[in-house]
C-alpha positions as semicolon CSV with decimal commas, in nm:
position;residue;x (nm);y (nm);z (nm)
1;M;2,700;0,635;12,261
2;L;2,475;0,880;12,448
3;C;2,347;1,223;12,336
4;E;2,597;1,496;12,427
5;R;2,318;1,739;12,517
6;C;2,079;1,530;12,735
7;Q;2,304;1,237;12,824
8;E;1,993;1,017;12,839
9;R;1,912;0,882;12,490
10;P;2,137;0,712;12,234
11;A;2,298;0,949;11,981
12;T;2,158;0,890;11,628
13;V;2,227;1,231;11,469
14;F;2,585;1,331;11,403
15;Y;2,633;1,697;11,319
16;T;2,956;1,855;11,195
17;E;2,990;2,232;11,146
18;I;3,289;2,399;10,992
19;I;3,324;2,773;11,024
20;N;3,651;2,953;10,943
21;N;3,835;2,621;10,927
22;K;3,724;2,536;11,282
23;Q;3,539;2,209;11,310
24;K;3,270;2,143;11,569
25;K;3,116;1,796;11,599
26;M;2,802;1,707;11,797
27;Q;2,639;1,367;11,862
28;L;2,272;1,406;11,949
29;C;1,961;1,204;11,993
30;E;1,662;1,270;11,767
31;V;1,476;1,476;12,029
32;C;1,770;1,712;12,102
33;A;1,854;1,741;11,732
34;G;1,497;1,849;11,657
35;Q;1,513;2,102;11,939
36;M;1,847;2,240;11,818
37;Q;1,715;2,265;11,461
38;A;1,421;2,462;11,577
39;E;1,657;2,695;11,774
40;G;1,904;2,714;11,486
41;L;2,216;2,497;11,514
42;G;2,518;2,679;11,663
43;G;2,318;2,995;11,715
44;L;2,280;3,049;11,340
45;P;1,937;3,092;11,187
46;Q;1,777;2,779;11,056
47;M;1,831;2,729;10,684
48;N;1,564;2,553;10,485
49;L;1,705;2,382;10,179
50;H;1,379;2,402;9,992
51;N;1,355;2,777;10,039
52;F;1,721;2,807;9,931
53;L;1,656;2,617;9,608
54;A;1,340;2,821;9,544
55;S;1,532;3,146;9,582
56;F;1,786;3,032;9,323
57;W;1,505;2,929;9,089
58;N;1,342;3,268;9,115
59;Q;1,679;3,442;9,053
60;M;1,751;3,237;8,746
61;S;1,406;3,272;8,598
62;G;1,430;3,650;8,625
63;V;1,062;3,681;8,701
64;H;0,967;3,959;8,934
65;P;0,733;3,833;9,205
66;F;0,475;4,099;9,131
67;A;0,487;4,066;8,752
68;P;0,163;3,974;8,578
69;K;0,121;3,595;8,550
70;T;0,141;3,421;8,217
71;K;0,017;3,073;8,150
72;E;0,209;2,859;8,393
73;E;0,384;2,534;8,298
74;T;0,279;2,219;8,488
75;C;0,421;1,868;8,504
76;P;0,219;1,641;8,265
77;S;0,237;1,348;8,516
78;C;0,139;1,504;8,848
79;G;0,018;1,850;8,749
80;T;0,263;2,036;8,984
81;P;0,295;2,392;8,868
82;E;0,634;2,557;8,830
83;S;0,530;2,823;9,082
84;L;0,516;2,553;9,356
85;F;0,883;2,480;9,308
86;A;0,957;2,852;9,295
87;Q;0,779;2,889;9,632
88;K;0,877;2,575;9,815
89;G;1,172;2,424;9,635
90;L;0,994;2,085;9,600
91;F;0,883;1,897;9,294
92;G;0,578;1,666;9,295
93;C;0,723;1,358;9,123
94;G;1,021;1,217;8,940
95;D;0,885;1,324;8,601
96;C;0,900;1,693;8,719
97;Y;1,281;1,668;8,691
98;K;1,245;1,550;8,332
99;H;0,981;1,812;8,241
100;F;1,154;2,110;8,405
101;G;1,507;1,965;8,344
102;E;1,636;2,215;8,086
103;R;1,562;2,498;8,335
104;L;1,679;2,302;8,632
105;E;2,022;2,217;8,489
106;P;2,165;2,576;8,510
107;L;2,033;2,596;8,867
108;L;2,215;2,275;8,966
109;R;2,535;2,391;8,791
110;R;2,519;2,723;8,977
111;I;2,481;2,556;9,313
112;H;2,697;2,244;9,275
113;G;2,929;2,337;8,991
114;S;2,797;2,040;8,793
115;S;2,459;1,896;8,700
116;A;2,581;1,533;8,721
117;H;2,540;1,347;9,053
118;T;2,863;1,174;9,143
119;G;2,803;1,088;9,507
120;K;3,074;0,957;9,736
121;V;3,258;0,628;9,725
122;P;3,420;0,456;10,026
123;L;3,799;0,453;9,971
124;R;3,854;0,097;10,089
125;S;3,588;-0,060;9,861
126;G;3,548;0,182;9,572
127;G;3,880;0,143;9,394
128;K;3,731;0,039;9,060
129;V;3,467;0,309;9,073
130;L;3,721;0,574;9,145
131;L;3,937;0,451;8,859
132;A;3,640;0,456;8,619
133;R;3,562;0,812;8,720
134;Q;3,924;0,912;8,675
135;I;3,921;0,758;8,326
136;E;3,602;0,947;8,240
137;E;3,760;1,274;8,349
138;L;4,072;1,206;8,144
139;K;3,853;1,120;7,841
140;A;3,674;1,452;7,874
141;G;4,013;1,625;7,901
142;L;4,126;1,437;7,589
143;R;3,824;1,549;7,388
144;D;3,894;1,911;7,499
145;A;4,260;1,883;7,408
146;V;4,175;1,752;7,060
147;V;3,922;2,036;7,008
148;R;4,186;2,289;7,113
149;E;4,438;2,104;6,886
150;E;4,682;2,035;7,173
151;F;4,792;1,710;7,030
152;E;5,092;1,652;7,263
153;K;4,870;1,691;7,566
154;A;4,607;1,464;7,401
155;A;4,871;1,194;7,343
156;E;4,978;1,216;7,708
157;L;4,616;1,192;7,822
158;R;4,558;0,894;7,589
159;D;4,857;0,715;7,741
160;N;4,733;0,780;8,096
161;I;4,390;0,647;7,998
162;K;4,543;0,324;7,865
163;K;4,747;0,272;8,184
164;L;4,436;0,317;8,400
165;E;4,226;0,091;8,179
166;Q;4,489;-0,182;8,229
167;Q;4,446;-0,146;8,605
168;L;4,072;-0,212;8,571
């Protein structure tokens, strides 16, 4: 399949844009995709994910950019300071996530609605994985129902969990 823009190189980048429920798909080569990213895809300004994350971090920390600096926390493994993430949206190593985790979790919840990574599972080959996720969701609902003392709902959820566990 050739690039839709230059019609010369093979398409290796597949871009889908949905605005106001209208879907626009483009199949581009790496060169044209790079040019379009520099120009801003679809005429929109280029959005840098790292800057986006950094802006959320700054909002959540409540620190004014011109406030006097206090002693800055750094990652014990790589020495990356917190201010680097606040500026660039990038951590230095995997241990940064552990070290700054308690402050990172509300940020992830705000952006994604959850702090747990679930990923995507192909429908044709992920049946057991999807069932296991559904069981976990039902178990969480069961715990909530018991806490709220909604025992009829809890019994219904328990029965659904048993049925799904039999399918596994």
